[in-house]
C-alpha positions in Angstrom: 96.0 73.6 113.2 96.8 77.0 112.1 98.9 78.4 109.4 100.0 82.1 109.2 102.5 83.8 107.3 104.1 86.9 107.5 103.5 88.9 104.4 105.5 92.4 104.1 102.9 95.5 103.8 103.5 95.9 99.9 103.8 92.3 98.9 99.9 92.1 100.6 98.4 95.1 98.5 99.7 93.4 96.0 98.1 89.8 96.6 94.8 91.9 97.2 95.2 93.8 94.4 95.3 90.8 91.7 92.5 88.9 93.8 90.1 92.2 93.7 90.9 92.6 90.0 90.5 89.1 89.5 86.5 89.2 91.0 86.3 92.7 88.8 86.7 90.1 85.7 84.6 87.8 86.7 81.7 89.3 87.8 81.9 91.6 84.7 82.2 95.3 87.1 84.0 97.9 85.3 85.2 100.9 87.7 88.1 103.7 87.3 91.2 102.5 88.7 91.2 104.9 91.2 88.5 103.2 92.6 90.0 99.8 92.0 92.9 101.2 94.2 90.8 102.2 97.0 88.9 98.9 97.2 92.4 96.9 97.5 93.1 99.4 100.7 89.7 98.3 101.7 89.8 95.1 101.6 93.1 94.9 103.2 92.8 97.2 105.9 88.8 97.3 106.3 87.0 100.1 106.1 87.3 102.5 108.7 89.4 106.1 109.7 92.7 104.9 110.0 93.0 103.5 106.5 91.2 106.9 105.2 94.2 108.3 106.5 96.7 105.4 105.2 95.0 106.7 102.0 95.5 110.3 102.3 99.1 109.6 103.5 100.3 107.2 100.5 98.5 109.8 97.9 95.7 107.7 96.4 93.3 110.7 97.6 93.8 114.5 98.5 90.5 114.5 101.4 88.0 112.7 102.8 85.8 113.9 100.6 86.9 112.1 97.6 87.1 109.1 99.8 83.7 109.4 100.8 82.7 109.8 97.1 84.6 106.5 96.1 83.0 104.6 99.3 79.6 105.6 97.8 80.4 104.3 94.1 81.8 100.8 95.1 78.7 100.6 97.2 76.5 101.4 94.4 78.6 98.4 92.4 78.0 96.3 95.5 81.6 95.7 96.2 81.1 97.3 99.2 77.9 97.1 101.9 76.6 99.7 104.5 75.6 97.5 107.4 74.4 100.2 110.2 74.6 104.0 109.9 78.0 105.0 108.5 79.5 101.0 109.3 81.0 99.9 106.0 81.9 95.8 105.2 83.4 94.7 102.2 80.7 92.5 100.1 80.4 88.9 101.2 81.3 87.4 97.7 85.0 89.1 97.6 85.4 88.9 101.2 85.1 85.2 100.8 87.4 85.4 97.7 90.2 86.9 99.4 89.8 84.6 102.4 90.1 81.3 100.6 92.4 82.9 98.2 94.5 83.7 101.2 94.5 80.5 103.3 95.5 78.9 100.2 98.8 80.9 99.6 99.2 80.7 103.4 99.4 76.7 102.8 101.7 76.9 99.7 104.3 79.2 101.5 104.9 77.1 104.1 
C-alpha cells in the first residue's frame, strides 16, 4: 500500500531545506547560503532547464551562468554528480536521506 500526502509548494521547499542542511552538517560540508538554496531546488525539482527557470523567476539567481557556476561548486563538493554529458543528478547519499525522510513524514501525517 502506498501512502501519499500533498504538500504545498512552500512547505515542500522548507522540508527539503531542513533535510539538505542536516546532510551538510552530518558530512561536515560548508558551502555558501546561496548554494544551499539552489541545492534545495535541485533536490526538490531535479537538475534541469525547468528548475533553472524557477530559480531565476524566484530571484535566487540572476542568470543561467550563476546557476552553472553553482552547479560546478556543488559537483566539486560531491553533492550532485554529472552522470552523462550535461546530465546532473543529486548524489546518492543525499537523495536517499530525502527519500527516506519524506516517506517517514508522509506516514506520520496520515
